[in-house]
Steps between C-alpha positions, in 0.01 A plus 500: 500500500782743424287800407269464799793458737667812364181706534437386856868555585490848351204587720669360806803720438274800454359453847146438380265269684418139436154600383639680196738213431206260510297726271787509252521122529136476391539743210813323380327163520193628315713649226732204464231231511209706371183325407444203275745622233768605748669832550347840449300386195345219705413739780336740252304207357386405850360851551329489160337168582392644836306778324758771571656522154430873473671565833815300426513642145516850649806396701672371187404795280670839508190677638381539855472187715152403608473419870425155632338423832623242746180304433557496124857389551384229738256371236782459247793397720333357809590141419871570457697299755762772554236736639383274780854433612594867506186597688584240763869592509438873547192479718307708246142410427429393142312828455794712622738310274271552202469868588877543487529298180224706339726804539827337395409260217364765256818704540725199446318385187494858368877530550558163333313614188632852427411481131146379561581142399582181683871412488595219263458146633803396700616857566633535855434846641712620791230460764741576781574851374140560401349398832773673698433830323125474554534438874742784579 
């Protein structure tokens, strides 16, 4: 898990709490595993299948990001195993975790798609730098 380890290590050196490290763990897992197709494209597909295609498309496009509620995020990602583990590990309720993710995930996807398009399959964005800059 080299990338995840480096992100969590970076946060530890920055003096940030375990809650943020756990949140970054979830975002990294979601973006690396994604949905059925894997990666960011698979995650976008998961949102589309969950009826939130317009929302996730706004994050990818160059326009303004549409907001997402914790409840909407829960409906799309609620079954993801990484979320339950992080909620337990941090002591956050599932709702609190989704609330934090609803603020972070649109920004991350927006930053990963600066030209309004998904990166090519197999492209490895520097998630460590991206997430670190968003959480400063």
